[in-house]
N, C-alpha and C positions, 0 to 999 in steps of 0.2 A: 311434113315432119313436125307435126305438132306434138307428138308424144316424145320427141327426142329431147335430149337434155339441152336446155337453152339457158343462156345467161341473161339475166335482166340487168342491164347496165345501170339503171337507176338505183335498183336495190343494191347492186354491187358497190357503186360509188358511195351510197349512203352508209353501207356497212364499213367501207374503207374509211370514211370520215368518222364514223362512230369509233372504229378501231383506233384511228389516229388520236381522237379526243381522249379515249380511254387510256391509250398508251401515254399521252401527255400528262393526264391527271395522275395516273399511277406513277409515272416517273417523277413528277413534281412532288406529289404528296405522300407517296408510299415508298417507291424505290430509292429516292434521294435520302429521306430521313432514315430509312432502313439501312441503306448503304453507309451513311454517316455513323449510325449507331453501331453497325458491325465493324466499321473501321476503328471507331473509338474503343470498342471492346477488344479488338485485335491489338490495338496499341497498349491498352491496359494489361492485357495478357503478356505481351512482349515486355512491357515495363516490369511486371511482376516476375517474369522469368529472369530478366536482367538483374533485378534487385535480389532475387533468390541466389543467382550466381555470385553477385557481389557479396551477399551475406555469407555464402559458403566460403568464399575466398577470405573474407574477414575472420570467419570462424577458424579456418585453418591457420591463419596468421596468429590469431589469439591463442590457439592451442599450442602452436610452436613456441610462441612467446612464453606461455605458461610453463611448458616443459623446460625451456631454456632457463627460466627463472627458478624453477624447482631444482635444476641441476646446480645453478649458481648458489642458491640458498643452501643446498646440501653441502656444497664445498665450503661456503662461509661458516656453516654450522660446525663442520668438522674442524675447520681452522680455529674457530673460537674455542671449541672443546680442547683441541690440542694446546692452544695458548693457556687455557685455564689449568690443564693438567701440568703443563710446564711451570706455571706460576705456583701451583700447589707443591710441586717437587722442590722448587727453589725455596719456598717458605719453609717446607719441612727440613730441608738441608740447613737453612739458616737457624731454625729452632734447635735442631740437633747440635749444631756447632755451638750455639749459645749455651745449651745445656751442658755440653762437654766443658766449656770454659768455666761455667759456674761450678761444675763438679770438681774441676781441677782447683779452683779457688777455695772451695770448701775443704777439699782434702789437704791442701797446703795450710789452710788456717787450722784445721784439726791437728795436723802434724806439728805445727808451731806451738799450739796450745799444749799438746802432749809433751813436747820437748821442754817447754817452760815448766810444766807441772813436774816432770821428772827432775829437772834441775833444781826446782824448789824443794822437792822431797829429799834429793841428795844433800842439799845444804842443811835441811832439818836433821837428817840422819847424821851428817858430819858433826853438827852442833851437839846432838845428843851424845855422840861418841866422845867428843871432846869433854862435854860436861861430865859424862860418866867416868872418863879417865881422870878428871880432876877429883871427882868424888872418891874414886878408888885410891888415888894417890894421897888424898887427904886422910882417908881411913888408915892407910898404911903408915903414914907419918904420925898419926895420932897414937897409934899403938906401936910400941916397940915390940915387934913380934919376930918370931923365928921363921925359918924358911917354910916349914910345913904349914903353919898357920897362914902365911902369905899365899901359898898355893891354894889353900882352902878358900880364902876370901876371894881370890881371883876367879876360881871356878864358880862360886856362888854368884858372883857378879856377872860372869859370862852366861850362866844359866838364866839369870834374870833378863839379860838382853835378848836371848834367843826366844824367850816366851813372849 
């Protein structure tokens, strides 16, 4: 059976030793560093995924905080505007009240001045009437006149007064 398949044990053992040496060299110098490199890369990828998830959580938190702050700021803005409007209304009411008081004072002062002016004019008119009455009486006494002439002088005098 020479043509049959035979195993040459020396070659087989040599190939087994070569294969073991090759496996040892590959495991030590190729598979080990390659495995470590793949492990490190896997860790970096997982770390990146974790950081991405953390960043997404932080982003959601920041967006919620931003929305909450916007709502609070809107409420504060409305409150400030309401307070400013209330203050403006109060100032307007105070100004109107003060204007009304000044108006009343001015009207009172004008009325007092008008009353004083009227009183002064009445005194002047009374003085003129008295003076004119004395002048008339003096003229009547200076002339010894009759009744008709007395009426005529009185009418002329009254006409002068009315003019």
